[in-house]
N, C-alpha and C positions, 0 to 999 in steps of 0.2 A: 557540565559545560559551564564555563565561567559566566557566559552571557546569562544563562537561565539564572544562576545565582544572583547576578546584578539585578535582573527584572524583579526577583522576589524581594530583594531589599528595597528597590524603588518602590514596589507596591506598599510596603509598610511605611515608608517615608511620606509618599503623597498622600496616604490616609490620615496622617498627623497634621500636615501643613498643605491645605489644598492649593493655596495661591503661590507656593514655592515649587517650582519645576527642578527636581533634582536631575543632575546630569552625571552620568557614570560613563566608563569608558572600559574597553578591553582590547588587548593586542592580539592579532591572529596572523597566520601565514598569508602574506599577500594584501592585508587589508587591517585597518583600525576601525573600531566600532564604537560609536557614541550612541547612548540610550537616555531618552528623555522621557520622565514620567510625568504626565499633564495632569493626573488626578482625575480628570474628567475629559470627555471626548471634546475636540476642539479642532475646528477647521484650520488648516495651515497652508502656507506657500513655501517652496523652496527653490531658489534660483541662484545664478552666479552673480558674482561681483568681480571688480577688478583683481583682487588678490585672493579670491576664495568663493565661498558660498555665503547665503544669507537665508535664515529660516524666519518666517513671520507668522505669528499665531494671530487668529481671528478673536483674540480676548485680551483685554486690557488689565492692568494691576498684576502682571505676572513678573515674579523675579527668579532669575536664574541662579541655581546654586551650582558653580563650577568648582567647588573646593577639591573634589575628588577626581577631577578629569585627568591630570597629569601624574597621579599617584600610580597609575597602572600602565601608561603608554608613554613612549618618548615623544619628542617633538619633531620626529623625522617625517610625518606626514601632516599630522595636525600641528602647525607651528604655534598658533595661538587662537583664543577663543574669547570673545568678549560681547557685551551686550551694548547696543546703541543707546546712549542716554537720552536721546531724542524720541526715537520711535519705538525703543524696546526689542527691536529685531536682535536675533542672535546671529553673530558673524563668526565664521570658521575661516582663519587664515591657513592657507594650505602652502606648504613649504616643499613640495615635490610635484614631479610630474604624474599628477594622480587625478582621479575623478571621484566625485561623490555620488551614492545612490541611496536615497532614503526610502523607506516604506514604514507603514504601519503594522507593528507587532499585533496591537490590539487597537481599538479605536482611541484609547487614552495613552498609547505608548508609541513614541517614534523612534525609530533605529535609523541612524545615518551611517552608512558603511563608506570609508574613505579607502578607495582601491587603487593599487598600482596601475599605471599605464593610462592610454586614453579611453574617453567615455565611449559608449555604444552609439553608433550612428544614429543621428536625429534624435538624440536625447534631449528631453525638454528641459531637463535640470541644467544644461549648458547655456541657456537664456537667462537674462535678468527678469526680475519680475514684471518688468514692462514689455518684455517679449524680445529684447534685443539679443542677438546672437554674440557670444564672446568667444574669443581664441583659447585655445587649449592652454592649460596650466602648465608652467615649467617649473624644473628644479631651482631652488633658490640657495644661496649660501646660507650656512647655519648662522643663527642669530647670536651676537655678542652683546650681552648687557654693558651699559657704561660704567666706569669705574665706581665702586660702591665700597663702604666700609666693610671690612672682612667679615663682620658679625651679621651683616645685612645680606637677605636673598632677595632676588628680583620677584616681585609680585605678579600675579596674572596680568594686572593692568600694565606693569612695565613691559612684560613679553608682547602684549598687544600693542602697545605704542612702539616698541622696537621693531615689530613685524611691519607696521603701516610705514615707518619710516625707511626701512630698507626696502620696501616694495615701491615707494616712491622714488627712491634713487635708482632702482633697477629700470623702472618703466620710463624714466627720463631720458634713457638711452635708446637709440634706433636698433634694437636687435634685429637679426634677420627674420625672425618670426614675424614682427611687427611689419617689415617691409612686405613680406609676403602677404599678410593679411590686408595691407593696403591695396597691392596689386589685385588680389582676388575681389576686393570690394569695387574697384574700378571696373573690372571686367563684368561683374554682375549687375552694376548700374548701367553699363552700356547695354547689356542685353535687354534690361528692364526698359530703357529709353526706346531701343528699337521696336518693342512691342507696345509702345504707347502706355506703359504703367507709370513712368515719371516723365517729366520734362526738365531737359538739361539746358543750362544758359550760362553764358561766360560772365563774369562778374564785371562791374563797371570798371574796375581798375586795370582789367587787362587779363591775358590768360595766365599770368603767374599765380593768380589767387586759386584758392581752393574751389572745387567743383560745388555748385550749389544746386539744391533740389526745389524746383519752385512748387509752391502750394504747401498746404499745411499737412505734414505727416505725422503729427502728434497722435500717438496711440495706434499708428498703423503697423502691421507686421507684413513685410514684404519679402517673399521668398521666391528667388529668381532661378533656383534649380529645379528642372522640371522631369526629374526621375521619378520612378515608381514611389508613391506614398508621399510625394511633396506637391504641394498645390500653391498657387499665387493667391494670397489673401489680404484682404484690406479690413479697416476697422468696421465696415459694413457687413462683412462676412460673418456667419456663425462660426465660433470656435470649432475646430476639427475634433472629431472622434478620436480619443486616444486610448491605447492599450495600457495594461496596469505597467508596463515597463516604459511607457512614455512615448511609444511609437504611434505614428499616424495611422489610424485605422483606413483600410482600403474603402474607398467611397463606393456606394451602391452604383453609381453611374457607370463605373468601369467593369461591372459584373452583371449587368442586366441582360442575361442570357437569352430571356425570351424575346428581347427586341432586335437579337441578332439576325433575325430571318423574317420574311412575311409569309403569306398565305400560299404563295406559288409553291410548284413542287421543288423538291431539292435539286433535281436535275436541271431544271431551268435557271434556279439562282446560281448553281455552281457554274454553268456553262457560261453565264453572263459574267461572273467575276473572273473567271479564267481568261475570257476574250480580252478583258480590260486590264489584266494584270501586268501586261508588259506594254508601255506607252511608247512615245517617241524616242527614237534612237536605241530601241531595244532596252531601255532602261526600265526597271519595275517601278511601278507606281505603289509608293509605300501605302497609302490609304486603301488601295485595291486589295493589295496583300493582306492588310490587317482585315479587311471586310471578308475575304475569302477564308482566313483562318477562323473567325469568329462563327462564320456560317458553318463550317465544318464541326466546330465544338457544339453549336446549337443542335446538330443532328446527330451527336454521339460519335463522331469519328475522331477519337482523341489521336491516334497515329498518325492519320493524315493530316491533322492540324500541325503536329510537330513537324512532319515532313515539310509542310508548305513554309514553314519559318525557316527551316534549315536549307531549302531550295534556293533562296534568294539571298543576295549579299547584304540586303538591308536588314535591320533588326528594330522592329518597332518598340516604343518605350514599355509596352505591356506584354512583350514577348515572353518574359520570364512567368508571368501569371498564366498565359495561354498554354505554355509548355507543361506547367504543373497541372493545369486543369485537364490537358490531354492525357497525361498519366494517370490521373485519378479516375477519368472516364473509363480508361481501359484496364482498370484494376492492376496498374504497375505500381511498384513501390516508389515512394516519394521520400527524398532526404529531408532530414530534420531541419536543414537550413533553407527549406523552400520560401517562396515569397509570402505563404499564408501561415507561416509559423508564428504562435503568438497572438495570432488574430480571433481565436475562438471567444474571447471575451467582448469582442467588438459587436455593437448593435447594428450591424450591417450585413449585406450578403456574404462579405469575407468570413463570417462566422462558420457559414455551412462548409465552404471549401477547407477552412482550416481544421474542421473535424474530421471531414473525409480524407485528409491528407495524413492523419494519424492512423497507425495500424490498428489500434484499439484505443477505447476511451478508458480511463480509470475512475475508481471512486473519488480521488483527490482532484479530478478534473472538474471545473465548473464552467462548461460552456454557457453561452448566451443562448439558451434553448428557444426562446421566443424568436430572435434573429435567425437561428438555424432553420427552425420549422417554417417561419415566413419565406425565408429564401428558397427552401425546397418546394413549397407549394407553388412559388412562382416560376419553376423550371418547366420547360416544355414537356409534354406528357412523355415523350420517348425517354428523356433524361431522368424523369422521376422514376419510372419502371426500371431503368438501368441502374440507378444510383441508390434507390429506395432500400433495396435488401440490405446492402452494406451499411446504410445510415441507421436503420431499424436495428441491425445486429449491434452496432456500437452503442446505442441507448440500452438495449438489453444487458450488455456487459456491465453497466452501472446501475442496474435494476430500476431503469426508468422505463416501466412498461407503458405508461401513459404517452410518452412521446413517442415510442415505437408503434403503438396503435395509431397516433395521428399521422405517422409516415405511412403506415400501411393504408389508411384511409385516402390519403392523397394518391396512392398508386392505384386504388380500386375504384376511386369515384367516377373516372371517366369510362364511357361506354367501351365496349370491346372486351376481348380476353386480356387480362392482364399479363398472362404470361407465367411460365414455370417458376421463374424467380420469384415473383410476387407470392405465388402458392407457398413456396418454401418459407418466405418471410412471415406469412401467415402461420405455418406449422411452428416456426420457432417461438412465435408469440403463445401459441397454445402450449407448446411444452414449457415456457417459461412460467406461465400461469397455473401450472398443474394439471393440463388436460392432455396428457400423453396418447390417449386413444385417438383423439381427433387429430393430434399431430401425425401419427402413424398412417391415418387413413389419407391425409393430404400428401404426405411424402410417397407413399406406395402409388398414388395415383400419378405423381410426376415420374417416378421412376419406371412406371408401366409404360409410358410414353417412348421411353428410350431415346430421347432427343438430346441436346448438348448439356441439359442440366443433370444428365443421369449420374455422373460422379458426384456431384454435390448431394444430390438426393440420397444416394447410399451412405454418404458421410452422416447425414442427417438422420437417416433410418437408425444407424447404430447408435447415434446419441440418444434417439427417442427409447430404443431398448434398453439402454444403459439406466436411464432415469426410470424406466418400468421395472428393472431388474429381471427382465425376461430373456430367454435365450433366443440366440439368432439361428435361423434354419440353415443347413448345409449348403443349399443353393445360394443363398445371399453371401455366405462365406467365399464360395467358389467365385461369385461374381466380383467380389472385391479383390480377389487375389489375381483375377484377370485384369481388372482395372489397374492394380498396382503394376503389373507387367506392361500394361500399355501406355500408361502415364505416370510412371514412377518418377521420370526425370523432369516432369513438368510442374508447374506452381502448385498444383494440388497433390503432388507426390507424397509429402510428409502426412498430410491429413488423410490421405487413402491408406497409407500404411499403418497410422494410428487406428483407423476404423477396423482394418483387417485384424490386428491385434486384439482388439476389444472384443470383436465378435468371436475370435477363438476363445478368449477368456469367458465369454457369456456362455459358450457351449461347453465349457469345463476343461479345454484343452491349454491349460496355463503354461505348461512347458513350451508349446510352440508360441504362445503369446510373449513370454519372457525372452525367446530367441529374437522376436522382432524388436523387443524392448532394448536389447543389447546394442541396436543401432544408434542409441543416445537421443531420443526424443523426449524432453521433459515433460511436455504436455500429456504424452501417452503415459508415462509413468504415473502422473498425478491421477489419471483415472484408473489405471491398473491396479494399483495397490489397494484401493478400496474394494474392488472387486475381489481380490485375494482375501482381503480381510473378512468379507461377508460371506463367501461361498466357497473358498479354496479348500481342498483337502488338507488334512494334517501332514501328509508327506509331502506336497507342493509347498506347504507353508514352511516346513523345516528345511527343504532343498533351496528356498529362495530368500527367506527372512532371517535365517541365522547368520547374522553379519557383525563385524566388528563395529563399534560405536561410529568410528569416522567413515565407515562406507554406508551407513544407513542414508537412503535418499530423503529429500525434503519432502513432507507430505503434509497433509491437514491434520491437526491435533486428534480429532476423532479417530481417523484411520489409524494413526500411530498407536494410539491407546488401545483399539480393539486388537491390533497386532501383538502388543505387548502382553495383554491379558492372555491371548491364546497361548502364546510362547511360555508365559509362566505356568499356566495350567498344564501344559505338556511337560513341565519340569525343566525348562531351560531359563533360569532365573536371569542369568547374564545377558542372554540374547533379548530377553524381554525388557530389562533395563535400558539396553541400548537404544530401544525404539521409544521408551516411554518418554513422552514430553516433560519438561520441568514440572515436578509434582508441587512445590511449595504453593499453597493456597488453593490447591484443587483437592478435595477429600478423596474423590474417586481414585485419582493417581497416587496419592499418599498411601491409601489402603493397598494398592497394587505393588507399591515399592516395598511396603512393609512385609507382604507375603513373599516378594522375592527374596528379601533379606533373610526371612525364616527358612526358606528351602536353601540358601546358602549356609545356613546353620550360624549366621550372624545375629543373635538375638539382640545385642546391644545396638547394633545399627537399626534393627526394626523398632525397638522402643525409642530410639532418637527420632524416627520418622513419626511414630504415633504420638509424640508429645503433643498435648493440646488437642488431640483429636478425641471426639465422643461418638457415642453410638454403639449398638450391639456388635457390629462387625469389627470396629476398632478395639473393644474390650476383649473379644474372642482372640484377636490376634495378639493382644497384649498379654493374654492369659498363656497362650502357647509360647511367647517369648519367655515368660517367667518359667514355665516348665523347662524350656531349654536351659535355663540358667540354674535349675535345680531348686527352685523356690516354689514347691507345690502349694503352700499356704497361701502365698500372694497370688498364685494362678487360680486358686478355688475362689478368691474375692473376686477377681476379674471375671471368672465365669458366672458367678452370681450376678454381677452387674450386667453382663451379655444376657440375662435372662435364662441361662442353661444350667439349672440346678444339678441335673444329672452329671454333666462334666465337672462341675465343681466338686460333686462326691468323688468322682473317679481321681480327681486331683489329690483329695483327702485320702484315699485309698493308697495312691503312690506315696504320700507322705507318711503312711502308717498311722494315722491319728484315728485308731479303731473306734474310739468311744465316739467321736464326731460322725463317723461313717455309720456306726450302729443306730444313732439318734436320728439321723437323717432319713433313712428308710426310703430314699428315691429308687434305689435298685435294690430288690430283695436279695438277690444273689451277694452282692457286696455286704449289705447288712447283716445277713446271716453269717457270711464268713467273718465279719468284724466282730459280731457277737461271740463267735467261737474263739476268736483270736484273744479276747479278754477274758483271761483266766479268773475263776472264782477261787481256786485254791492254788498253791504252789505244787505242782506236779511235774515230774520229768516229761520233757516232750522230745520226741524224736523228730528231727526235721524231714526225715525220709519217709515219715509215715503220717497217720493222723487224717484228719478231714480233708486236706488237700489231696493226699494219695487217693483217698476213698472216693472223691467226687470228681477228680480230674481237674479241679480249679487251681489256679496258679496262685494260692494263697501263701503270702510271706508268714513267716513264723517270726515273732519277736525274739531278738537275741538275748533279752533279759527280761523276764516277766516281773511286774511290780509285786513286791512282798505283800502277802496276805496274811492276816491273823487268823489262824485256825481255831475251830472250837476246842475247849478244853478236854473234853471227853471223847473217847472213841466212838461212842454212839452218836454224839452230835457231829463228830467229823464225817462219819458214814452218811448220816441224813443229809448233810450239805453236799456231799458228793452226788447222791441220789437226785437232789433238786437240780444241781448244775447238770446233770446227764439229761434230765428231763428237758431243761431249757435247750441244750444242744440239739436234742431230738426234734423239739418244735422248730427251732430255726431251720434245720435240715430239710423238714417236712415243708416249711413254707417256701424254701427256696426250689425244692424239687418241683412244687406244684407250678412254678411259673416257668419251668424249663419244658420244652417240646419233647415228647418222648421219641425214641427211635422208630423210623420207618420199617415196617414188616413188609417184606416182600411176599407177593402173592405165591402160593404153593403151585 
């Protein structure tokens, strides 16, 4: 990606000149990117100006190198860029209806994306560095440089000057957007005056003059819109907590669930709020309706709280928050655009509800765990026991066992029976910590009660058995099948079907398990293939795993490698290679790939895979490849390197190097045969007879014996033949001594 390359270049530049901030750019679909290498971590501020944006670094003596900015991007979004000579701030002149989103790629690298369209709601980057809200940016006419000599090109300073001049000309006009902004400002100031936030007075010269705000407002930030996430602040108020996206964190006071009820019984408090919900002229009292909704949430009645909001025509400001909380309490799915989205990083109670609004946590998520656990501990006991198992499960999904234990302790520390859900949460922690026996004991106790947690207990029991690798008894399989029939269309239906299939597989009935898998449950497949790889029979493996490459399902690399090895061992190299994950850089997989290529009789492909590989197994495979290519001498060298001299001798035998085989002596049979195959004198040899026919050994006969100089006299020749015959008899005797004799049947 071009941006990564730019960042690498910037790293080298920053190392050479620490006080020069190199600025690079890149053009992408829908946005332009600006990258600044600060060479060292530096605090910074980013905000709006009248004509674009302003970046201020908390470090003096910095010079911006902007020579490369417009080499890679046009001036359609970023029209100009310059540094203020007085303050040193970097200014971005925007020439489109766009918005900017800065972020830290690293503490010493700032990335600014200039994106098409309006900014996100409540983006803090649409305010000036002093806190004033600015109107949205609008598209501008393309810049035209003043007439210059044909040989001269406008410099970056020329473009910056032209942009400022054109902006001044445009803002001098009263566009409709400016009129609308003035009208909105008047409305908001009027609302503020009605609430006593500001004082309005007519100027001495009469009503035609501008509206004046009495008192010093220097440094004040007045927000007069009172929707969710927006508060009225003054200079005396602390800065609001912000999310990484610049949104205001939902403050704790709006989520103090423990304070939404008192010590009286639920029935008494509910009756009181219902009696007061409708006031004079049968009009609902907004405050009483809000109190009733919060009361229901406090006691864990999520659906009833949502119904209360829907039953009245009024809609309190926090209605969206309460509706989402009601769905979370009832375990109903929550949309990604809920009010708690993006609040997991906040150091407020909102972090808890943001985590609970997600189906699962991922390792890439980094919630503010301290805030989450603090908010959870502050919930009423009933809600802790109701929401705790799901919260603990989310922490276990990111391997955060410590936080899961904290959640468990918050559920168990109060007196009384914590309930079956808390027991299952405890069992999941046991399972995650590698204590499956303790987990099974807890789960079986919950399942034995036969209460409403029975389906979940059966699901957890199968998961525990999977971790143990132990079979599931037929009674459990039958109970799961009954639960699938009973609750198959409910929210636990997919999980129950998955548990039934895994139970069948643990019992060895992979055929039935794969019939359930045909329903298309990726979570089930992810658990089923490891069971098949570890314990499935060869026949089931061949019936299910011999697939074309494009049909191989995604599974973890260890499982895929095991399946590939089993298929290759069974003589199905193509199917094994289809499962085998990328082998480069992984010696185990590279050896498997080489074995598969040898089975396919592609020795050259095997040698390519083995290039650079060392070790006995790699040398053995390399030797086999050389044998396939008809080079037994090279094969014998590889067998020697593999520590297998017997195989090296057999390779020499295949190459008919009789003297080397005879000298080796590793295999007495081959050594004897080689000794006989090296003639002492030139004698006629019948290929159909001789030592091979006598012993039954497949001894090759040389097509041409080497010439031998015979003794000059007949007596000497006879003596040589006798000596050669004696040597042959000795070799045959040594060979026969090493061969087992035939078994004799008892008479």
